[in-house]
C-alpha positions as CSV (number, residue, x, y, z in Angstrom):
1,M,1.7,16.0,42.8
2,T,5.4,17.7,42.3
3,S,6.2,16.2,38.5
4,I,9.3,14.1,37.8
5,Q,11.0,17.0,35.7
6,N,11.0,19.3,38.6
7,A,12.8,17.0,40.7
8,F,15.2,15.3,37.7
9,D,17.0,16.3,34.3
10,M,18.3,12.9,33.2
11,V,18.1,9.6,33.9
12,V,21.2,6.9,33.6
13,F,20.2,3.3,32.5
14,D,22.1,0.2,32.8
15,W,21.7,-2.2,30.3
16,A,22.1,-6.0,31.0
17,G,19.2,-6.8,33.6
18,T,18.1,-3.3,33.7
19,T,16.9,-2.3,30.4
20,V,17.9,-5.3,28.0
21,D,18.5,-9.2,29.0
22,F,15.9,-10.2,31.8
23,G,18.3,-11.6,34.3
24,S,21.4,-10.9,33.1
25,R,22.3,-14.2,31.4
26,A,24.6,-12.8,28.6
27,P,27.5,-11.8,30.6
28,V,27.2,-14.7,32.7
29,L,27.6,-17.4,30.1
30,A,29.5,-15.1,28.1
31,L,32.1,-15.5,31.4
32,M,31.3,-19.1,31.8
33,E,32.1,-20.3,28.6
34,A,35.4,-18.3,28.2
35,F,36.7,-19.9,31.3
36,A,35.6,-23.4,30.1
37,A,37.3,-22.9,27.0
38,L,40.4,-22.2,28.6
39,G,40.4,-25.2,31.1
40,A,39.2,-23.6,33.9
41,P,35.6,-23.4,34.5
42,V,33.6,-21.2,36.9
43,S,30.2,-21.7,38.0
44,E,27.2,-19.3,37.4
45,A,27.7,-17.9,41.4
46,E,31.2,-17.4,41.1
47,A,30.3,-15.6,37.6
48,R,27.6,-13.5,39.3
49,R,29.9,-11.9,42.4
50,D,31.4,-9.0,40.9
51,M,28.8,-8.3,37.8
52,G,28.5,-4.7,36.8
53,R,32.0,-4.1,36.9
54,A,33.9,-3.4,33.5
55,K,34.3,-7.0,31.9
56,A,38.2,-6.7,32.4
57,D,37.7,-5.7,36.2
58,H,35.3,-8.9,36.3
59,V,37.9,-11.0,35.2
60,R,40.7,-9.4,37.6
61,A,38.0,-10.3,40.5
62,L,37.3,-13.5,39.7
63,F,41.0,-14.4,39.5
64,E,40.7,-12.7,43.1
65,Q,38.7,-15.7,43.9
66,P,40.6,-18.4,45.6
67,R,39.3,-21.3,43.8
68,V,38.9,-19.6,40.7
69,A,43.0,-18.8,40.7
70,E,43.8,-22.5,41.5
71,A,41.6,-23.9,38.8
72,W,43.8,-21.7,36.7
73,R,46.9,-22.8,38.1
74,A,45.9,-26.4,37.7
75,A,44.9,-25.9,33.9
76,Q,47.5,-23.3,33.0
77,G,50.8,-23.9,35.2
78,A,50.9,-20.6,36.5
79,A,49.4,-18.5,39.1
80,P,46.8,-15.7,36.8
81,D,48.8,-12.4,35.7
82,A,48.1,-9.6,33.5
83,A,48.6,-12.1,30.4
84,A,45.9,-14.3,32.0
85,V,43.2,-11.5,32.2
86,D,44.2,-10.9,28.5
87,R,43.8,-14.3,27.4
88,V,40.2,-14.4,29.0
89,M,39.0,-10.8,27.4
90,A,40.5,-12.2,23.9
91,E,38.3,-15.6,24.2
92,L,35.7,-13.9,25.9
93,Q,34.9,-11.6,23.1
94,A,33.3,-13.7,20.4
95,P,30.6,-15.3,23.0
96,M,30.0,-11.9,24.5
97,I,29.0,-10.7,21.1
98,R,27.0,-13.2,20.2
99,L,25.3,-13.8,23.6
100,A,24.6,-10.0,24.1
101,E,22.8,-9.7,20.5
102,E,20.9,-13.4,21.6
103,T,19.8,-11.6,24.7
104,A,18.9,-8.3,23.6
105,D,15.1,-8.4,24.2
106,L,14.2,-5.5,25.8
107,I,12.8,-6.2,29.7
108,P,8.9,-5.2,29.1
109,G,8.5,-1.5,29.9
110,A,12.0,-0.1,29.3
111,A,10.8,1.4,26.1
112,E,8.0,2.9,27.6
113,T,9.4,4.4,30.4
114,A,12.0,6.1,28.2
115,T,9.5,7.4,25.9
116,H,7.4,8.7,28.9
117,L,10.6,10.4,30.7
118,R,11.4,11.9,27.2
119,R,8.2,13.8,27.3
120,L,8.6,15.0,30.3
121,G,11.9,16.5,29.2
122,L,14.5,14.3,30.5
123,K,17.4,13.2,28.7
124,I,18.1,9.6,28.5
125,A,21.7,8.2,28.9
126,S,22.9,4.8,29.7
127,C,26.3,3.2,31.1
128,T,27.2,-0.2,30.5
129,G,30.2,-3.0,31.5
130,Y,30.7,-4.0,28.3
131,T,33.0,-2.6,25.8
132,R,32.1,-0.8,22.6
133,E,32.7,-3.8,20.8
134,M,29.9,-5.8,22.5
135,M,27.4,-3.2,22.5
136,Q,27.6,-3.0,18.8
137,A,25.3,-6.2,19.1
138,V,22.8,-4.7,21.1
139,L,22.2,-1.2,19.9
140,P,20.7,-1.9,17.1
141,R,18.0,-4.6,18.5
142,A,17.5,-2.5,21.4
143,A,16.5,0.7,19.0
144,A,14.4,-1.6,16.8
145,Q,12.4,-2.6,19.8
146,G,11.9,1.0,20.6
147,Y,14.6,2.0,23.1
148,A,17.4,4.2,22.0
149,P,19.6,6.3,24.6
150,D,20.8,9.7,23.8
151,L,24.4,8.8,24.7
152,V,25.6,5.1,25.6
153,V,29.0,5.4,27.9
154,C,30.9,2.2,27.5
155,A,33.6,0.1,29.7
156,H,37.2,1.5,29.3
157,E,35.9,4.8,28.0
158,T,36.9,6.3,31.3
159,P,39.9,5.8,33.3
160,Q,38.2,3.6,36.0
161,G,35.0,1.3,35.7
162,R,32.5,0.4,38.2
163,P,32.2,1.7,40.8
164,S,33.7,4.8,40.2
165,P,31.5,7.6,39.0
166,L,33.4,8.4,36.1
167,M,31.1,6.6,33.3
168,I,28.0,9.3,35.1
169,Y,30.4,12.0,34.5
170,K,31.0,11.2,31.4
171,A,27.2,11.0,30.3
172,C,26.5,14.5,32.7
173,A,29.4,16.3,30.6
174,E,28.6,15.5,27.0
175,L,24.9,16.2,27.7
176,G,25.3,19.4,29.7
177,V,23.4,18.1,33.2
178,W,24.0,18.9,36.4
179,P,23.8,19.1,39.6
180,L,24.5,15.4,39.9
181,S,21.4,15.7,42.5
182,R,19.1,15.7,39.5
183,V,20.6,12.7,38.1
184,V,18.4,9.1,38.4
185,K,20.9,6.3,38.5
186,V,18.8,3.0,37.5
187,D,20.8,-0.4,38.2
188,D,20.3,-4.2,38.8
189,A,23.9,-4.9,40.5
190,E,25.6,-3.9,43.6
191,V,28.4,-2.1,42.0
192,G,26.1,-0.2,39.7
193,V,24.4,1.3,42.5
194,A,27.5,2.0,44.4
195,E,28.5,4.0,41.0
196,G,25.4,5.9,41.4
197,R,25.6,6.6,44.9
198,N,29.1,7.5,44.5
199,A,28.1,9.9,41.4
200,G,25.9,11.8,44.2
201,C,22.7,10.6,42.1
202,F,19.1,9.3,43.3
203,T,19.8,5.9,42.9
204,V,17.6,3.1,42.0
205,G,18.1,-0.9,42.5
206,V,16.0,-3.4,40.0
207,A,15.8,-6.5,42.1
208,A,13.6,-8.6,39.6
209,S,14.9,-8.4,36.1
210,G,18.7,-8.5,37.1
211,N,21.7,-10.3,38.5
212,M,20.5,-10.3,42.3
213,A,17.7,-12.5,41.0
214,G,19.5,-14.0,38.1
215,L,16.7,-15.6,36.4
216,T,15.0,-15.3,32.9
217,A,11.3,-13.9,33.5
218,Q,9.9,-17.1,32.6
219,A,11.8,-18.9,35.5
220,L,11.1,-16.3,38.0
221,A,7.7,-16.7,37.0
222,D,7.6,-20.1,37.5
223,L,8.4,-19.9,41.2
224,D,5.9,-20.4,44.0
225,A,4.9,-17.3,45.3
226,G,6.6,-17.9,48.6
227,A,10.1,-18.8,46.8
228,R,9.8,-15.5,44.3
229,A,9.0,-13.6,47.0
230,V,11.5,-14.6,49.6
231,L,14.2,-14.5,46.3
232,L,12.9,-10.7,45.4
233,E,13.1,-9.6,49.4
234,G,16.8,-11.0,49.4
235,A,17.8,-8.9,46.4
236,A,16.3,-5.9,47.4
237,D,18.0,-6.3,50.7
238,R,21.5,-6.6,49.0
239,L,20.7,-3.7,46.6
240,R,19.8,-1.1,49.7
241,A,22.8,-2.4,51.9
242,A,24.7,-1.2,48.4
243,G,23.2,2.4,48.6
244,A,20.2,2.0,46.7
245,D,17.6,5.4,47.5
246,L,15.1,2.7,46.9
247,V,14.3,-0.2,44.9
248,I,12.0,-1.8,42.2
249,D,11.0,-4.8,40.8
250,T,11.7,-3.8,37.3
251,V,12.0,-1.0,34.7
252,A,8.4,-0.9,34.1
253,D,7.6,0.5,37.9
254,L,10.3,3.4,37.6
255,I,7.7,6.3,36.6
256,P,5.3,5.8,39.6
257,A,8.5,5.4,42.0
258,L,10.2,8.9,40.0
259,E,6.8,10.3,41.0
260,A,6.6,9.9,44.5
261,E,9.8,10.8,45.0
262,A,9.4,14.3,43.7
263,A,6.6,14.4,45.5
264,R,8.4,13.5,48.7
265,R,10.9,16.4,47.6
266,G,8.0,19.1,47.0
């Protein structure tokens, strides 16, 4: 069987819902808390719709939802504008940092997968919709659990965020990796999958641990088998529709998936 290192040079992982925070709960709860504090509550479904974007882009996307825009107008007396985005971002900072730290438990298999890839000689990069300030709460906790990428690219460190490929391009440039066909992008959100496809990466969607399912590991396990299967198949369908080359349940399934792809490439 052709080995992974013959097909790939680097894996770029997302964070929430992919390597930490099973269910991608922190950004959803933080957005809900920030909007509620400003008198315009949003639902979990509304908060999840554009998950994976840079946080300011995510807030703008929320304001593009008619119900959210009307709730803001009712609470604040004016339609949401650039200043409104700034207000939400200011309100979001504290809960985002708090919740990101609270939910920074590694998804089972994340550390082991990264260690295995490193032993094969691959580089490990990561990119995120979190700002650098938000990630300061996450990085030490992840490192203490055995996961520390070679590079972390955060939101607003490139001229455009997802679904543009610029964060991946930045990672490749800084780590000296090319061509992009030898880079793997692993992400749980549709916009992150689109980012990988736009970069020209082999793109892997994560169905069970991320935004598409939106449940903690315990809540997912508590579902009866039929309901869980329907939820995960729906999540996988959405990730494939976004452009994923293949879909796995969690990062723990990545190594056999890449071995199979390397063998297919011959």
